[in-house]
N, C-alpha and C positions, 0 to 999 in steps of 0.2 A: 504494500500500500504506500502511496506517496506521502511524504511528510512535509510540514511547513513549520516555520518558527512562530511561536506565539509571543505573548508579552514577556519582556526581558528588561533587566536593568543591571547596572554594575556600579561599583564605587568602593570607598574605603570606610569600613565600619569601626566604630568605637575609638575615635581619635581623642585621647584625653588631653585637654588643654587647660592649664591653670594660668590665669592672668592676674598679676599683682599690679595694682595701681598705687603708686606712692605719692601721697599728698603730704609732703614733709615727713613728720614722724608718724603720721597716721596712714596705715596701709589698708587697702580694700581688696577682697578676693572674689574672683569669679572662677568657679571650678566646674568645667563642662565635660561631657562625653558626647562627641559629635559624630554622627554617621551620615555619610554622603551617598546618595543613590542617584544615578543619572540614566536617562533613557532617551532614545531618538533613533537616528539613522544608523543602526548597529547590526543590520542583517548580515552584511558581508563578513564581519569578523566571525560570526557563527558558522556561516556556510563555507568560507574559504580560508579563514584564519587571517585575512588582511586586517592590519591594525591602523589603516589609513584614517579612520574616523574615531580612533580610540584615544582619549586623554588618559594617560596612565593613572591608576589609582594612587600611586605614590605622589603624583602631582596634586591630586585632591587633598591628600593628607597635608602636603606642604602649604597648600592654600589656606587651610584651617589655621595653621600656626601663624602664617604671614598676616592674615586678616585680623587675628587677635591683636597684633601689633599695630597694623595700619588703621583699623577701624575701632579698636577697642571692643569691649563687650558691655554694652549698655544694658542689654537684657538677652535672654536666650532667644526670644522671638526676633529681635532686631538683628542679632548676629546671624541667625538662620536666613533671614531675608537678604542680607548682604551676600551671603554665600550663594544662595539659589539664583539671585539676579546675575551674579558674576558668571556662573557656569553656563546659564542659558544664553546670555548676551555675548559672551566671549568665544563660544565654540559653536559654529554653525550646525554641526551634526547633532548637537544636544538639544532636544526639544523640551524636555521636562527635567527639573531637578527636584529631588525630595531630600530635605535636611531634617534629621531627627536629633534632638538635643535632650540630654538629661542634665539637670543642674543640681549640684550638691551644695547645700548651704553650710556656712560656718558662722559660729558666734564668736564675738570678741571676748577674750579673757581679760577681766578687769585686773589691772596691776597698779601699784603705786607709781607715781611719777607720770610723765607725759607720753612715754612710749606706748603706741597702740598698734603693735604688730604681732600679737599673739592671739591664736584662734583655737577653738575646739570645734570639731565636726559635729553638727547637729544630728541627734539621733531621731530625727523626724522623717518627714516625707522627702521623696525625690521629685523635683519639679521636672516637667516634661513639655516638649513642644515638637510639632512636626510642621515644616514649611514645605509647601508644594507650589511650584511656579512653572508655567508652560510658555512663558514669554508674553502672555496677555493677561492672565488672571492668576490670583493668589488664592490659596486655601491655607488657613492657619488653624491648627487644632492644638490646643494646649491642655495641660492637665497635671496630674500628680499620681504617685503610687506610694504604698507603704505607710500611709497615714493611719495609725491605729487610734481608735476612739472608743470610749465606753461610757454608758449611762448605768449607774449602779442601781437605779430604780426608775419609776415612770415608764415601765415597759411591761406589757402583758402579751400572752399568746394563748388564746382559747377559742372555742367555737369552730374548730377546724373539722374537716372530714375524718371520720374514724372507720376503719375496717378491721378485718380479722387480724391484721399484722400491726395494728397501732397499739403501741405501749406507752407513748409519751403522755405524761400527765399535763393537764391544763395548768397554766401559770398565770397568776394575777399580780405577781410582783417578781420580776426577774431582771437579771443583768442583760443588757443589750450591748454587745461589743462587735466591732468589725474593723477590717483593714481596708481603707478606702482606696480604690483605684478608679480614677475619674478622668474624663476627657470632656472638653467643651470646644465647640466650633464657633469661630468668629465670623461675623457677616461682612467683615472687610475683605474685599476681593480684587480691587484695582487701585492703581496709584492715584486716581482722581478723587478717591474718598479720603477723608481725614484718617490718619492711622491711629489706632488706639494707643493709649499709654499702657504699654505691656506690663510694667512693674506694678502700677496702681491696680490694673485689672486683676492680676493674679492675687494680690493681697486682698482685694475686696471679694473676689470669688471664694477664696479660702475662708474668709471671715463669715460670709453668708452660709456657706456649707456647714461650718462648725456650729453656727448659731442655730440653724435649722435642726441639726442633729440634737443639740442640747435642749431646745425648746419644744420639740415635738413629743407629746405624750403618745408613746408608740403602742399600737395594737398589733403591729407586724413590722418587720424590717422593710417590707415593700412600701408601707406607708411612709416610713422615715425617708427612704430613698427618694420617693416622689417629692416630698416636701423639700429636701435638699436641692433637687434639680429645679423645682418650680421657683424657689426663692432666688436662685441665681438668675434665672431668666427674667423674673419680675423686676429685679433690681439692676441688672446689667444689660443695657440696651445693645451692647456690641456683640452679644452672644445669642445665637439662635438655637443651639442644640447642646444638650448635656447627656453624657452616657456614664453610668456608674456600674461597676462590678463590685459587689459587697459580699464577701464571705461572712457567714454568721459564726463568729468566734464563740462557740458554745461554752457556757459556764453552768455546770450541774451541781446542785446541792449534794454535799457528801452526807451519807447516812451515818450519823453518829450514835444512833440508838444502841448498837452493840456495846458501846462504852458507857452507857447510861447518861448520855449527853443529849440535849436538845439543840438542834441546828435551826435557829430562828433567822434564816436568810443571812447567815454570817460567813460560813465556810463553804467554798466551792471548789470543784475540780475543773480546771481549764483544759478542755480537750482541743487538740490542734487538728485532728482529723478523725473520722470524716466530718465535713462541715457543709451546712447549707450554703448555697451560692445564689444570691439574688442579683439579677441584672436587668437593667431597663434603660430606655432612652426617653428623655423629656424634651419636647420641642415647643418652640414658639409657634403660635397659631399661624397656619399658612406656609410653614416651612417643612422640608422633607429631610429625612434622616440620611446622613452621609458617613457618620462615624462607624467604622466596622463593628459588627456585633462582638467579635473576638478582639478585645483591646490589646492582646499580645501581638496582633498584626499591625498595630499602629505605632 
């Protein structure tokens, strides 16, 4: 049977770049993991091995480091935009560039004196963004992963379907904990539109997400997820779509009766697996979903 080449791309993945900005004795850190993926007129390299249209992946790596110096790193989104624009506009065979960025946050260590150059890596979430540019339009999807949150009360789970295999007891006061993996798509798509303030947007989205989690009296993790996404869209006009993947980090009451002790919602066993996995997309009215169902593919 005849064969033909389908969708394809190439690039350099996971380029770790740390940019130190020195403002006198005060230093600032941007710590990124940047992956570059390029596609376009690349059929011939697959069919015959001709590299005439191939920009070496080593060159894409070098570009990441050079741009960190030449353009600085104002935000993960802005850095990705600079890179995507460069690859598409400087290389005719390249039609589309996709830049994925993970950002690792650092906190400043307080010390005596004026020196401000000591940091400790935050043990919180990893910030994410993906920039896609085809020479005409942009798509920016940002997000985070590994953000662990917990409500120690104000959560219930009861009234669910029961069958022969159901053993779970209804709970009217339980721990609700999850590790948030979320993405949100901006409606900024061309250079004629005002560009969002990426740093402010991320901070505000994170704040709305956490406030919704904390303030929702939850009858299900699905309800909490929806409230988190709806609050983001209601308060951030630059965002049209939010997708969450929330594993339910189960906490089960330990049976202390064999020891003559009463467990009044105080001692729990934290189970890491198996876990319930709740996923959903929340959209602004009139918009369509574009974020992949499987967030690991973003």
